[in-house]
SERO-4910 file (N, C-alpha, C, O; in steps of 0.05 Angstrom, whole numbers):
BEGIN
 pado doro    nc1    nc2    nc3   cac1   cac2   cac3    cc1    cc2    cc3    oc1    oc2    oc3
  Met    A    473   -773   -357    451   -789   -367    425   -778   -355    424   -772   -331
  Lys    A    405   -775   -371    379   -765   -362    363   -787   -349    363   -809   -357
  Arg    A    350   -779   -327    332   -797   -313    306   -782   -308    306   -758   -301
  Phe    A    283   -795   -313    257   -782   -309    244   -796   -285    245   -820   -281
  Lys    A    231   -779   -268    217   -790   -245    191   -775   -242    190   -750   -245
  Glu    A    169   -789   -237    143   -777   -233    144   -763   -205    154   -775   -186
  Ala    A    134   -739   -204    134   -724   -179    111   -704   -179     93   -706   -197
  Ala    A    110   -687   -159     88   -667   -157    100   -640   -154    121   -636   -141
  Leu    A     87   -620   -166     95   -592   -163     73   -578   -149     50   -576   -159
  Leu    A     79   -567   -126     60   -552   -110     67   -522   -114     90   -514   -110
  Arg    A     47   -506   -121     51   -477   -123     33   -464   -103      9   -470   -101
  Val    A     44   -446    -87     29   -431    -67     31   -401    -75     53   -390    -76
  Phe    A      8   -389    -80      7   -361    -88     -3   -345    -64    -26   -349    -55
  Ile    A     13   -327    -54      6   -310    -31     16   -282    -35     27   -275    -56
  Gly    A     11   -265    -16     20   -237    -17     45   -235      0     49   -249     20
  Glu    A     62   -216     -7     87   -211      7     83   -204     36     99   -210     53
  Ser    A     60   -191     43     55   -182     70     41   -204     87     37   -199    111
  Asp    A     34   -227     76     22   -248     91     42   -259    112     65   -262    106
  Glu    A     32   -265    136     49   -274    158     38   -299    171     14   -305    169
  His    A     56   -313    185     49   -336    202     68   -335    226     92   -336    222
  Asp    A     57   -334    249     73   -334    274     94   -312    274    117   -317    283
  Gly    A     87   -288    264    105   -265    266    127   -264    245    144   -247    247
  Arg    A    127   -282    226    147   -281    204    132   -282    177    109   -291    176
  Pro    A    146   -274    156    133   -276    129    124   -304    124    138   -324    129
  Leu    A     99   -307    113     88   -333    108    105   -349     88    109   -373     92
  Tyr    A    116   -336     68    133   -351     49    157   -363     63    165   -385     56
  Glu    A    168   -349     82    191   -359     97    182   -383    114    196   -403    116
  Ser    A    160   -381    127    149   -402    144    144   -428    128    150   -450    137
  Ile    A    134   -424    104    128   -447     86    154   -461     78    155   -485     79
  Val    A    173   -446     69    199   -458     61    213   -471     84    223   -493     81
  Leu    A    213   -459    107    225   -472    130    211   -497    139    224   -517    147
  Lys    A    184   -498    136    169   -522    143    176   -544    123    179   -567    130
  Ala    A    177   -537     97    184   -557     76    212   -568     82    216   -592     79
  Arg    A    230   -551     89    258   -560     95    258   -579    120    271   -599    120
  Glu    A    243   -571    140    241   -587    165    230   -614    159    238   -634    171
  Met    A    212   -616    140    199   -642    132    216   -658    113    208   -680    105
  Gly    A    239   -647    104    256   -661     86    247   -661     57    254   -679     41
  Ile    A    231   -642     49    221   -639     22    245   -634      4    264   -620     11
  Ala    A    244   -645    -21    266   -643    -40    275   -615    -46    299   -610    -48
  Gly    A    257   -596    -51    265   -569    -58    242   -550    -58    219   -557    -63
  Ala    A    249   -524    -52    229   -503    -52    243   -477    -62    266   -472    -55
  Thr    A    228   -461    -77    238   -436    -87    216   -415    -84    193   -420    -90
  Val    A    224   -391    -75    205   -369    -73    210   -349    -95    233   -341   -100
  Leu    A    189   -342   -110    191   -323   -132    174   -298   -125    151   -301   -116
  Arg    A    185   -275   -129    171   -250   -123    162   -238   -150    178   -234   -168
  Gly    A    136   -233   -152    125   -223   -177    124   -193   -177    118   -180   -158
  Pro    A    131   -181   -201    130   -152   -203    102   -141   -206     98   -117   -203
  Met    A     82   -159   -212     55   -150   -216     36   -173   -214     43   -196   -222
  Gly    A     12   -168   -204     -8   -189   -202    -33   -180   -188    -34   -158   -177
  Tyr    A    -54   -197   -188    -78   -192   -173    -90   -219   -167    -84   -240   -179
  Gly    A   -108   -219   -147   -120   -244   -139   -150   -241   -136   -162   -226   -152
  Lys    A   -162   -255   -117   -191   -256   -114   -204   -229   -112   -225   -225   -122
  Ser    A   -190   -210    -98   -202   -183    -94   -200   -166   -119   -212   -145   -120
  Ser    A   -185   -175   -139   -179   -159   -164   -164   -134   -159   -161   -117   -177
  Arg    A   -153   -130   -135   -136   -107   -129   -108   -112   -141    -96   -132   -136
  Leu    A   -100    -93   -157    -74    -95   -171    -51    -89   -153    -51    -69   -139
  His    A    -31   -107   -153     -6   -104   -138     16   -101   -158     19   -118   -175
  Thr    A     31    -79   -156     52    -74   -177     77    -62   -164     76    -50   -143
  Ala    A     99    -66   -178    125    -55   -169    132    -30   -185    155    -21   -183
  Lys    A    114    -19   -200    119      5   -215    126     28   -196    115     30   -174
  Ile    A    144     45   -204    154     67   -187    132     84   -176    131     91   -152
  Leu    A    113     93   -193     92    111   -185     69     97   -169     53    111   -156
  Arg    A     68     71   -169     47     56   -155     60     33   -139     52     10   -141
  Leu    A     79     40   -122     94     20   -108     76      5    -88     65     17    -70
  Ser    A     73    -21    -91     57    -37    -74     74    -49    -51     98    -55    -56
  Glu    A     63    -51    -28     77    -63     -6     69    -92     -2     77   -105     17
  Asp    A     53   -102    -21     43   -130    -20     45   -143    -47     25   -151    -59
  Leu    A     69   -146    -57     73   -158    -83     67   -188    -82     68   -201    -61
  Pro    A     60   -199   -105     54   -228   -106     78   -245   -101    100   -238   -110
  Met    A     75   -267    -86     96   -286    -81     86   -313    -90     63   -320    -85
  Val    A    104   -329   -103     97   -356   -111    119   -374    -99    142   -369   -103
  Ile    A    110   -394    -84    129   -414    -73    125   -439    -90    103   -450    -91
  Glu    A    146   -449   -103    145   -474   -118    160   -495   -102    183   -492    -94
  Ile    A    146   -518    -98    157   -540    -82    154   -565    -98    132   -571   -108
  Val    A    175   -581   -101    175   -606   -116    184   -629    -99    205   -627    -85
  Asp    A    169   -651   -100    177   -676    -86    158   -697    -95    140   -693   -113
  Ala    A    160   -721    -84    142   -743    -89    114   -735    -79    112   -721    -59
  Met    A     93   -745    -92     66   -738    -86     59   -743    -56     46   -725    -44
  Asp    A     67   -765    -45     60   -771    -17     73   -750      2     61   -743     22
  Arg    A     97   -741     -4    110   -721     13     97   -694     10     94   -679     30
  Ile    A     88   -687    -14     74   -662    -18     47   -662     -4     39   -642      7
  Glu    A     34   -685     -4      8   -687     11     12   -682     41     -5   -670     54
  Glu    A     34   -692     52     40   -687     80     44   -657     85     35   -646    105
  Leu    A     58   -644     67     63   -615     69     37   -600     67     32   -580     82
  Leu    A     19   -608     49     -7   -595     47    -23   -596     73    -36   -576     80
  Asn    A    -21   -617     87    -34   -619    114    -23   -598    133    -38   -585    148
  Ala    A      3   -594    132     16   -574    149      8   -545    141      5   -528    157
  Leu    A      5   -541    114     -2   -514    104    -30   -505    113    -35   -481    116
  Glu    A    -48   -524    117    -75   -518    125    -76   -500    150    -91   -481    151
  Ala    A    -58   -505    169    -57   -489    194    -42   -463    191    -45   -445    207
  Met    A    -26   -461    169     -9   -437    166    -22   -415    149    -16   -392    153
  Met    A    -40   -423    131    -50   -404    111    -79   -395    118    -96   -412    123
  Glu    A    -83   -369    117   -111   -358    120   -124   -355     93   -148   -360     90
  Ser    A   -108   -347     73   -118   -343     46    -95   -349     27    -73   -354     35
  Gly    A   -102   -348      1    -82   -354    -19    -93   -375    -38   -115   -385    -34
  Leu    A    -77   -381    -58    -84   -401    -78    -63   -423    -77    -39   -417    -77
  Val    A    -71   -448    -78    -53   -471    -78    -60   -488   -101    -83   -496   -105
  Thr    A    -40   -494   -118    -44   -512   -141    -25   -536   -138     -4   -534   -126
  Leu    A    -33   -558   -150    -18   -583   -149    -19   -596   -177    -41   -599   -188
  Glu    A      4   -604   -187      4   -617   -213     25   -639   -214     46   -637   -200
  Ala    A     20   -658   -230     40   -679   -235     61   -669   -254     55   -655   -273
  Val    A     86   -675   -248    108   -667   -265    128   -690   -269    127   -709   -254
  Arg    A    144   -687   -290    166   -706   -294    192   -691   -287    198   -671   -299
  Val    A    206   -702   -268    231   -689   -260    254   -702   -276    256   -726   -279
  Val    A    271   -684   -287    295   -693   -302    319   -689   -283    323   -667   -273
  Arg    A    334   -709   -279    358   -708   -262    383   -713   -278    383   -729   -297
  Tyr    A    404   -699   -271    430   -703   -284    450   -711   -264    457   -696   -246
  Gly    A    460   -736   -266    483   -744   -250    478   -753   -221    496   -764   -209
  Ser    A    454   -750   -211    449   -758   -183    437   -786   -182    419   -792   -197
  Glu    A    448   -802   -164    437   -829   -161    415   -830   -139    401   -849   -137
  Gln    A    413   -808   -124    394   -807   -102    366   -800   -113    364   -781   -128
  Ser    A    346   -815   -106    318   -809   -114    304   -791    -94    311   -791    -71
  Met    A    285   -776   -104    269   -760    -86    255   -777    -65    245   -798    -72
  Gly    A    255   -768    -40    242   -782    -19    258   -805     -8    249   -818     11
  Glu    A    281   -811    -19    298   -833     -9    324   -821      1    334   -801    -10
  Glu    A    335   -832     23    360   -821     34    381   -843     35    403   -837     44
***
């Protein structure tokens, strides 16, 4: 049976070489989300992209970049995402963060996001 729930989708756009406390920033963000009990997080590695500097990052053989784009997608209830955003302030020096309302479709689970 399908169930719909209002939630928030947080996207964090960073570079593969970005770090926090000596580890990759994407790893630090996912571990922080997990520590906070956030419903879910996924890291996606982009084969090509550019940001504020307009410098192209690509995975093409002849132009191998060491700083490919990374996108971290995190979904949970809005109040929990807002708590995570506060934690990200201290972790990120640069990058792009977007937030949007989403409808989550669940199959078979009786547990709601943010409830244990």
